[in-house]
N, C-alpha and C positions, 0 to 999 in steps of 0.2 A: 247497291251503292253504299248505303249504310252509315257512312261516316261523314256527315256534313259538319260544317263549323258552327253554323247558327242553329240554335234550338234543338239540336240532336244530341244523342249520347256521346260519350268520349271513350270509345272502346279501347282495350289494350291493343297495341300495334301487332299486326300479324306479319307473316313473312318468314321465310326460311333463313338459313345461315349462309346464303351465297349459292354459287353454282354447284350442282351435284358433280361428284367426281366421276361417276360412271352412270350412263344412261343405258337402259336395257331394251329400248324400243325395237331396234333392228334385230337383236338376238331373239327376243320373244316372237318377232314376226316369223323367223325361220323355224324355231322350235315348235311353236304352237300353231303353225299353219295359218298365219294371218292373211286375210284377203287384202285387196288394194284399199288402203285407208291412209289418211294423213293429210298433211298440209299440201297446198299447191306448191309446185316446184318452180314457180316463177320468181321466187325470192332471190335476192342477192345478199352479199355480206360485205360490210365495210369494217375495217379496223382503223381506229383512231390512233393518233400519236400518243394519247394518254393510256392506251392499252384496251380501251373499251371495244367490244364487238357488237355491231348492230345488224340485225337481219330483217329483211322485208323488201318491199318494193321501193326502189331508189328513184327519186325525182330531184332534179336540180332546179332551183328557184333564183329569181333575180332579187327578191326581198320577201320578207315574211308576209307582207300585205298584198303582193302582186298576184299570187296564185298562178303565175306563168311558169310552166315547166319546160325543161330543155330535153331534147332527145339525145341519145348517146352520141350521135355524130355531129352535134352542134358544138360551138366553141364554149367549153366549160368555164373558161375564164370569165365569161360574161354572166355566169350563174354562180355567184359566190356561196350560195347556201345549198346544202344537201339535205333533203328530207328522206328519212327511211320510215316507211309506213307499214305496220302490220294490221291485223284485224281490229285492233282496239287502241293503238297508240301511234303517235307521230313523233319521231325524234328529229330535231333540227341541229345541224352542226355546220361548221365552216368547211368549205371545200379544201381550204389550206390546212385543216387539221386531220384530213384523211390520209392515213398511212398506206393503205392498200384497199383495192376494190375487186371483189371476186364476183363476176357476173354469172359464173357457172356453179355457184354455190347450191348444194342440195341440202335443204333443211332436214333436220331430224324428223323422222316420220312419227306422227302423233295419232293416238287413238282418239277419235272424236265421236261424240254422240249427239245426234240432232233430235230435238224434242219438238214434236208437233204441238202447236198452241193455236187455239181457235181465237181469231181476232173478232172483236166487236166493232161497232161503228166507230170511225175515227173522228176525233175532236180537234184536229189540227196538230201543229208541231209544238214541241217544247223549245222555247227560245232561250231560257236561262234557268239554271238549276242552283238553288241555294235554300237553306232553311227547311229541309224536309223534316217531317215529324211523324210519329207513330209508325216507324218502320217495323213491319212484321217479318218474321222468318218466312222463307219459302215453304209452302206445303209440299206434300208428297208428289204433287203434279208439277212442281216447279213454278208456282204462282204465288203472288202476294199483292197487296195493295199498299200504296204510299199516298201521303197527302202533302200538297204544296200549300203553305199558309197563304192566305189572301186577305183582302179587305172584307171582313165580315163572313166570308165563306171559303173554306178550303177546297182546293181542287183535288179530287181523288183520281189516281192513276192506277190502273191494273197492269201489273207486269208479269211476264212469263219468261222463264229460261228457255231459250231456243237452241242453244248448243253448249256442250260441255267438252272442253279439251283439258289435257293435263296442265296447260299454262294459263288458260283463262276461260271464263264463262261468259257467254253472250246473253244479254238481258234485253228483251224487246217489250215495248209497251203494247198491250192489247187494245188500248183505247186511244192512243195518240201516236203520232209519227215520231218515235224516239227509240234509238238503239244504242247500246254501249256495252263495254266489256269490263269485267273485274278479274283480278287474279284469282285463280281457283283456290289458292292457299288462303285467301281472305274469307272464304265461306266455311262454315263448320263441316268437317269431314262427314259426320253422320248425316247432315242435310244432303250433301252431294250423293252419298251412297243410297239413301232412301229414294231420291229422284231417279237415279239410274236403274235401280232394281224394278221400278214401276214399268219400265219400257222393255224389260227382258222378256223374250218368248219362253214360256215354260218348257223345260227340257231341251232347249236349243244350246248345244255345246259351244257353237261359235260365238253366241252372245256372251256366254259365261267366260270364254277365253278372252274376248274383247274387254270385258269388265276387269278381269285380272290384269291384263296388259295396261289398262288405263290406270289402275291403282299403282302399279309399279312405276309407270312414267310420271305420275303425279307425286311420287314419293310418299304415298299413303301406305306405308309399309305394313302396319297392322292389318289393314283391309286386304292388302295384296297377299300376305301370308295366309290369312284365313280363307280367301277365295281359292287359292291354289290347292289348299288342303281339302276344301269341300269338293272341288272338281275331281281330285284324285279319288275321293270316296264314291262320288256319284257316277263317275265315268271310269270304271276300272281299266278299260282299254287304253286310256290316256295316262295311266299312272307313271309309265316310264318317262314320257316326254314332260309331264308335269313335274316329276321329280327333278329332272335336269333344270327346268325353268326355276324351280324353287331354290336349287343350289345357286344359280346365277343371281337370283334375287337376294339371297343371303349375302353373297359377295358384294353386291351393290350396296346393300344396307351397311355392311361392315365398312366399306370405303367411305360411305357418306358420314358415318359416325367418326371414323378415323380423321376425316378432313375437319370435322367440328372439333375433335380433340386437339389437333394441331393448332387450330385457331385459338382454343382456350389456353394452350401452352404458351403461344406467342403473347397472349394477353396477361400472362402471369397468374393464371388460375390453375396452379399446379395440382392442388389437392383434388379438385374436380376432375381434371384431365386424367390423372393417374387412377383415381377410383373408377371412372367410367371405362378406362382402358382395361382394367382388371375384369370388370363386368363383361366387356366385349370379348375378352379372351375366353370366357366361359361359354360363349356361344359356339355352336357347331360350325365354326369357320374352317376353311381349308385353303390350301395353296398359298398364293402370294399375300392375301389379306392377313391370314394368321401370322405369317412371317413378319409383316409390317407392324402388326400390333405387338408382337413379341419384341421387335427391334425398338419400338416406341417405349415399351416398359423397360427394356434393357438400358436405354439412355437414362431413364430416371434412376435405375438401380446404381449406375455408375456415379450419378450426381450425389445420391445419398451416401455412397461409400466415401466420396471425396469430402462430404461434410464431416463425417465421423473422423476421417483421417486428419482433416485440418485442425479439429479440436484437440485430438490426441497429440499432434505434432507441436502445437503451440504449448501445451502443457509440458511436454518433454523438453523443448528448448528453453522454456522458462526455468526449469530446474537446473539448467547448466549455467545460468547467469549468477555470479557471486558478487553482486554489487548492490547492497541493501537500498541505497537511495534510488538507483536506477530501477530496481525491482518494484519499488512503490509506484513509480510512474508506469511501468509496463503492466503492472497488475490492473490498474485502472483502464488501460487501453485494451487489455485482454477481456475484461468484463464487458466492454462495449462491443467488441467483435463477437464474443460468444452470444450476446443478446441479439445482435443484428444479423448474425450469420444465417443465411437462408439460400434457397436455390437462386434467388435474384442477385445476391451479393457474392456468391461463391467465386465468380470469375475474377473478382478483385485479388484473390489469393493465388491466381495461376502461377506467377513467378515463384511464390513461396512454396507451393506444392511441387513444382518442377525441381526446386533446389534441394529437395529432401535428401537425396543421395549424392549430392555434389560434395566430394571430399575437400575441394579447394575453398569452400565457404565455411566460415566459423558460425557457431550458433548466433552470435550477435548479428552477423551479416544476413543470415537467413531470417531472423526476426525482423530485421530492417526491411527486407523485401516484402514481408507480410504486412507490417504495419504501415509502411509508406504506400504500398499498392492499395491498401484499404481506403486511403483518403485522397490520393491523386490518380488512381487508376493503375492497372498492371503495366501499361506501356511506359509509365513514368516512375516506376518503383526504383528505389536506390538501396545500396548495401551499407550505407552509413546510418547506424542506429541512432546516433545523436541527431542527425538531420531528420530522421523519421519522427522522433519525439517533437522536434520543433514544428514539423508539419502538423502534428496533432494540436499543438498549442495554437498555431495559426488558424486551424479549423475552428477551434473553440472561440477565438477572438472574432473571427469573421461572422459567426452565427450571432454573437452578442451584438455586433455592430448592426446587423440586419434587423434584429429584434428591437433595437432601441430607436426612439423617436426624438431623442434630445441631442442637439448639436454638440453640447459639451461632452457627452459620452462618446460621440463619434470621434472627436479630436483625441480624447484619451486613448480609445481603442486603436486608432490609427497609429499613434505613437508606440503603443505596445507591440503592434505587428511589425513596425519598422525596426524595432530593437532586435528582432529575431534574426540571427545570422543565417545568411543564405536563403532568405525568404523574400522574394520580390513579386512583381506583378505577374510574371509567368507562372510562378508556383501557385499564386492565389487563383489564377484562372483555372489551373488544373484542379485545385480544390473545389472551386465553384461547380464544376461539372458533376461532382458526386455529392454535393451537399443535400441533406434532406430538406423538405420544406421547413421554413423557419418560424412560421406562425402556427398556432394551435388550431386544430380542426374541431368544430363543435360536435357534440354527440348527435346521433341520428335518432329519429322518432320511430314509431312502429311501422311506418312505411319505408324505412331505410333512408329517409331524406333528412338533411340538416339545413338549418336556417342560419345564414351569416348576416349580421347587421353591423354596419360601420357607422361611426359617428360622422355627422356632417362636418365639412371643412370650415364652414362659416355660418353665420346666423341666417343668411339668405339661401343656403343650400339645404336640400332635403337629404336625409341619410341614404346610404347605399345599402340595399338589401338584395340578397339573392339566395335561392334554394339550390342545394347540390345533392346529387345522387352518385355515390361511388360504386364502382363495379365490384363483383364478388372477389374475395381474397385480396382486397386492396392492400397494397404495400407502398410505403413511402420510398422504397428503393427501386420501384419499377416506374418508368416514364410512360404516362398514359396519354392518348389523344383526348382532346377536350372538345365537347360539343356545346356551344352556347345557343340555347333555344329561347326564342322570343314568343311569348304566348299569343294565341289568337284572341279575338274579341269573345267575351263570354266565358273564358276559361281562367282558372286560377293557376298560380305558379305550380302548386302541387299536382294538379291534374296534368299540366303540360309535361312535367318531369315524368310522371307515371306513364304517359303515353309513349314517350321516347325510351324510357329505361325500364319500366315495369315496377314490380314490387318484390319484396323478399320471397313471396310464395309463387310469383309468376314473373320470370325474367323477361324483359323486353329486349329489343335488338341492341340497344346501346350496352346493356349489361352483358349480353352474350358475346358482343364484339370487344368488350373491354374498354369502353369509353367512360370517362367522367362526364357527367352532364350537369350544367348549371343553367338556371332560369333566372336571369336578372329581373328585378321589379322595375323595368324600364318605364312603365306607365302605371299610374295608380290602377288598382284592380277594378275600379268603376269605369275606366275609360274603355271606349269601344272603337276608337279610331286613332291612327297615328298621324300627328300633324307636324312631323319633322322638327320637333323642338330640340334645342340644344341640351337641356337636362337629361333627356332620354338617352342621347348618345353618351353623355358623361357617365351615366349609371352603367351602361353596358361595358364601356372601356375600363372603368374603375373596378367593376366586378371581375373582369378578366384579369387585370393586374393583381387583384387580391387573391384570386384563385391560384395564380402562379406562385404566390408566396405561401399559400396555406395547404396546397395539395400538390401531388407529384405530377405535374403537367409537362408534357413535351411541347415547348413553345412553337415548334415547327409543324405541329399537327393540331392546330386549333381551327375549328370550323364553326360557321355562323349559319343559323337557320331560323325559320319562323313560318307560321301559317297565317293567312289572312292579313290582318294589320301587322302581325309579326313578320310576314313576308315583305310588306311595305318597308318596315324598319330594316330588315336584312338587306334589301336593295340599297337603301340609303346609306347604311353603315358600310356596306361592302364597297360602294363607289367612293365614299368619303374617306375610309381608312383601310384600304386594301392590304397594306403592309402587315397588318396584324393577323391575317387569316390565310390558311392554306387553301381554303375554299369557302364559298358562300352558296347556300341552298335556299333560295326564296321559293315558297310553295304558296300558290294562289296569291301572289303579291303584285302590287303595282310598282312600276319603276318610279313614278312621280317626276315632278319637274326638275328636281335637282339632278337626276340622272342624265337629263338632256345635256347638261353642261359639264358634268363630272364623269361621263362614261369612259373617257380615255384612261382615267385612273384604274378602271377595272382590269386592265391588262396585267396588273401586278398580283392577281390572285386567280383562282379557278372558279368556275361558275357551273352550277347544276340547277337549272330553273325548271320548276314543275307547275303545270297549270291544267285546268279543264277547259275543253273547247267551249262549254256553255257556262263558264264562270263569268257572269256579268259582261263587261267589255274589256276583260283583261288582255286578250290577245291583241285587239286593235290598239289599246293604249300603250302596250309594251313593244309593239312591233317595230316602231321607228328606232328606238334605242337599241333593241336586240339586233335588228338588221345591220345597224352600223357596227356593232361589235363583231358580227359575223363577217362583215366586209373587211375588217382588219384581222382576219383569221390567223395570220402568222403571230399576232400578239396575244389574241384572246383564246384561252382554252375554255370553251363554253359548250355545254350541252343543254338543249331546251327540249323537254318532253311534254307533249300535249296529249291528254287522254280524250279520245273521241267520245262525244256525247255526254261527257260528265262535267260537273260544275264546281262549285265552291266546296271542296272536300279536304280531307286530311291526307289521302292517297297513301295508305299503308302498303298498297300494292308495290310501290316503287322503292320501299325501304331497303330490300335486299340489294338492289343495284346501287342505290345511293351509298350504302355502307361499303360495298365493294369499291366504289369510286373513291370514297374517303380513305379507305385503307391503302390505296395505291398512291396517295398524294402526300407531298411534303411542301412546306413553304420554301420558296426559292432562296438562294443566297442573297445577302445584302448587295444590291446593285451599286456599281460605281457611277452610273449615270441614270438619272430619272427626271421626269417632268410630271408635276402634280398640279391639278387645278383645285381651287378652293373658293367657296362662296361665304364661309362663315369664319369668324375670328378664331373660334375654337378648333377649326380644322386646320391646324397650323404645325403639326408635328408628324413627320413621315420618315421612316427608316432612321437615318442618323442626322436629320436636320430638323431644326425648329425655327420658325419665324416668330420672334418674340412679341411683335406688335403689328398684326395685320389691321389694316384700316377699315375694311368693309365688313358689313354683316348683312348679307342679302337675304331677305325673308321672302320666300315664294309661297303662293303666287303673288305677283306684284299687283298693287292697286291699279285700277283703271287709269290710264293716262301717264303712268310712271314709266320712264324709260329704263330698260335693263342696264345696270351700271357696268356690266362685264365681269368676267371671272378674274381671280387673282392667280397668277401663275408662279409656281416655285420650281426652280431648276437647279440641279446640282450635277456637276460633271468633274470627276476626279480623273485626270489624265495619267497615262503611263509615266509622264515626266514629273509626277508629284505636284502638279498644279491643280488647285481646287477653284473651279469657276462656279459662282453662285449668282443666280438671278432671283431677287426677292423684292416684293413691294414693301417689305418691312424695313425699318431703319435699324433694328437690332436683330441679330440672328445668331444662332449657335449651330455648330457642326461638331459631331463626335466622330472619332477615328479609331482605327485599330490597325494591327499589322497586316490584315488582309486587304486593306484599302489603300495604304501608302507604304512606301519603302522607308523604314525607319532609319536607314543608313544614309539617306539623301535629304537635302533641304526641301522643305515644303513651302509652296507659295500659295497664298490666298489672295486672289486678284481683286476681289470686291471689298476687302478690308480697307479702311481709311485711317492711316495710310496703309498701302499694300504691305503684307507681312511675308517675310521669307526667313527660313531658318530651320534648324534641326528640331525635331519634336521627340520627346521621350514619354513613355507611358507613366501615368500617375496613379498610384494606388488609391488615392482619395477619389479620383474621377471614376475608377473602376467600381469601387464599392458603392458609391452614391448612385451610379447608374443602375446597378443591380438592385439596390434597395428601392428605388423609385419605380423603375419599369419592370423589374422582376422577370426579365427576359434573358435567361442564361444562355440562349443560343446566339444571341447577338449582343456581345459585350464590347463596350468601348472604354478605352483607358486614356484617351486624349480628348480634351475639350477645347474648342476655340470659340470665343465670343467676339463678335465684330459688328 
């Protein structure tokens, strides 16, 4: 198990880079003459609406706590929860989130090794697992001892590995009634190989072939290649078949690496992707894989040629402009383009490059396409060079506005922007999409991490601090997903970042997947529990907003996660502020009392909940809230995975699937109709609405004898007829609008305003820029503000 939250080490996250492109289990079974081996064929497969596929035994449940299952011929509507169970995990999802159900699914055949272990006298069952210490590696016989801390005397448990498969390892206690599984990839490859070789029969070719098949299926490629070569030497009569198997293994390895290179390319890690592709090309690949690698490198060659061509073409066209004053302006713009031109920004020059041989366009018009497309995007490029220059002026003024904190400067800069002919809110919105981060990023330390510290807003506020880890080849011109991680008890911000992202010498999953990771100091580092206090929420939300100003964040791909007390906080923030996140991943967290009243808010984001079966009373405490979420399955996109026989851990096993899930998710569009529940005055801003003065501030749990005062409900409904209905307990409210929410050509009615308001509304540049400066959410921009 190895990775507990309390008192144990904080190892680097393990796990591969997602699903393998090609599995060779069936092919190796044919070529190498495999006997009957593998998984039970009783499994089914379900596909969820979010794209996930789950395989195992399918059981339908009435609730998480009932344990009552439904047979296939029963009314499935009465069983809203689907549980998919394999040998070591249970996945719970809503019946209404199931896209398809394949009862005849035949799982991939896996090579499994059963290890005989001698059991000693049993000392009862293990009821809860947390705080393991002195975790030893498994010896060559697959055994180790672990200790449970206790009052005065630790409990020693002897464990033995009883089965090894390519996907997971089964670990059984030899002294207690306790069995669980861990992902094979989380154990050292050398440890696995040593244990397996102990059980091989000397000279038994079938055992050796089974071992080679296992290595291939487990993606232990170094071991697989070595084993096939050894079999070919020691059993010459199998050289032909082993050679064929080795060629297939080489193709599998190549496709696996190529899939990782495509992921690195998508993450903007171009130098790494190209250099690794060149190394892969030198491998003895053949057939389709070699062609795909060459095609991959060919695309990079075309991009490099386009970069050189763009620089030369700019220089050539500049030489044809005979206007000294204009040339001074253009030279400054050209210097910026030359400095910032890269594989990430090249697409901005698409219209410019396509116009190279167009005889109907003058040098001025071609330059206009290049320079305007650079700042407003290729689809908005214009052929008026004077307009292109004004767009660059506007870009400079907007950045100055965003960097300034003084209202007087804002008024002056707004005036300067408004003086620019042909520049309005539509042009500024186009500019905003391609703006670089406008605040400076602090330098990184030897671990690759940076510390951001913000001054407190007032005397009573504590400052905002967060640590950040950027992915390799970070570019301010690439939009990155952001992972907000909340530390568990007993861990520092730096340790938490390192677990998710790794270090310069050892990349973790977030760096390999191209995620920016921030760890807000939401609680003082001496704190060991989350008590739902308002300052903690403020720190997380303000850290998020600052990160969007300082780093190149995609606001529609922001995810919130945390372990232990960080999982408690992730639940709380996810239910209180779902509009900020594309997904929330609480790991070993409690829902808490606030979730009981705020759970309906959770429909506005996605959920991936991870827990251990023996983690305290987590399942029983969370089951009521999660069951209600599953009951409203058409609204809730939620996955809940429970690891059988495991407790309070970090669960690195699940990281590959969690990152696959995050990579497929985006925050939804701004809804025109929503209902939000609130219990705290500070939980007053959602989407495009803010209740300026909420009356209640409910602190849970309530003291004995105090009656629950009820939740505050905020409702917004923007009808197709341009009528805005608002229900709010606040006397003063604000709503922000844009052209996607209302028809700007028709009058707008706000029914709850006193008196009722009706009239045409026009976008306001001041509203647009101030909204961006404060919220820094460039995906949801509002140019109209109504206070009532």
